N, C-alpha and C positions, 0 to 999 in steps of 0.2 A: 185408630179411628174411634171416635166417640160413639157411644150408644145412640145418641140422637142423629148423628150423621148416618149411621147404619140404618136406622129406622126410616129416615127420609129417602134413602136409596131404595129400600124395600117398597115404600109407598109409591115412589115414582115408577118403578118397574111394574107394579100392579096396576097403576093408572094406565100405563101404556097397553097392557093386556086388555083392560076394560075398553079402551078406545078402539082397539082392533076388533073386539067383539061388537061394539056399537056399529062399526063400519059394515059388519056382516049381518046386521039386522036383529041382533039380540034385543029383547025388550029393554027400553031405556030406564024404566022404573026399577027394574032389578039391578041394572048396572049402577044407577045412582045410589041405591041402598048399599050395595057392596062397596062402592067407593067411600061412602060415609063411614061404614064400619071399619074399613081399612085405615082411614084417617084417624079414627078414634083409637084403634088398637096400637097404631104406631106413634100416637101423640103428635100428629101433623095437622096442619090446616088443610081443609078440604079444597081441592082444585077441581074445577068443573071439567067434566069429560069433554064437552063441546066437540 
């Protein structure tokens, strides 16, 4: 498995966690900031939490 594929999987799992937190009412600004940082660290394009 390539490093980029591994990073994409990590990012998508973290995105799922953030989406679940959003459903529970966690502040959206915090989640958006975490999502952006995760994307930067894993070198992935940002996907909206929506």
